[in-house]
N, C-alpha and C positions, 0 to 999 in steps of 0.2 A: 504495498500497500505506500501511495506516496504522501512524506512526512515535510509541511512547510520548513522552511527555515529563518528564527529569527522572530520578528514576531506578526507575520505570515496564518492566515488564519483560511481553510481549505473550507468552502461550505456550498449546498445545492440552493438553488432559488427554492422558494416554495410556492406555488401558484397559485395565486388568487382566481377567486370567486368570478364566472364574466358571465355575472347577470349583477343587477343593478336592485338597490333596495326593493325599487314601485316593478320589478321584473325583465326590462328592457336585458334581453342578453346582448355584448356584446362583441363582431367579431374579434378572434382570435388576430388583425388584420392590424385593426383600432387601438388594440394591446396592449400597453405597457409593458417594460420588462417589470419583476417581481424587483421587492427593495425587503425583503423579504430570507429570510436563508437560517434552513441548520445547519448547526456546524459538522464535521464531517474529522477534519485535526485539523492540528495547532500544534504554532514553533511551541520552541522553548523557554519565545522571553527574548524581546532588545536589553541589550547591553550599553547602557551609560554611564561613561567614570567609572570603569570597575563595578557599575552596581548593576547585578543580575534582576531587569524587570515584569517579575511574574505575568505571564497572561491571564486576564483576566474571563477570558470565555474557553466551553472545555467543552469535547463534542457531546454531540446531543443534544443543546441550545440552538433555541433556535434564537432568531439577531433580529433586526432591523438597521442594515447596510445603508450610507447615503450613497443615493438613485443614480452622483452623476462621482459616483468616486473615483478619482485621478488615478489610484493603486489597482483599481481595480480589473484582473484580466480573468476573461474569459479561456479558459482549459479543457480537452480532453483527455480522460484518463481511462485507458480501458472502454470505448468509448461511452463512456457517458457524460456529461454534463456536470464543468464543474465553473464556481467565481473564485479565484484567488487572491485576497483579502490583506491588508494591514491592517491591526487590531484595529487602530487612530481613528479610518475608515467605519467603525463600528458605530452605530447611535445607540445601543441597548441591547438588554435583554429582555423579550418577555416569554 
């Protein structure tokens, strides 16, 4: 399995509901990429000034991440789509 380095987090996107509260179905072409994800793997943490900063998230956490995160990289591992993102682009744990 893939192990991220430093402060990177590997996650899968959690698809949003394709229907509005009013019952209108949103076609795939109009949907935005989801900003929720499930953490698959995490790095060991960032090292600053000789101090190791532990990661705040762990595998199986459901997180909310920045929609236009500069560090987000779409990757394909073993035929599956993942997002590799820096922990600092994660907004919170749900």
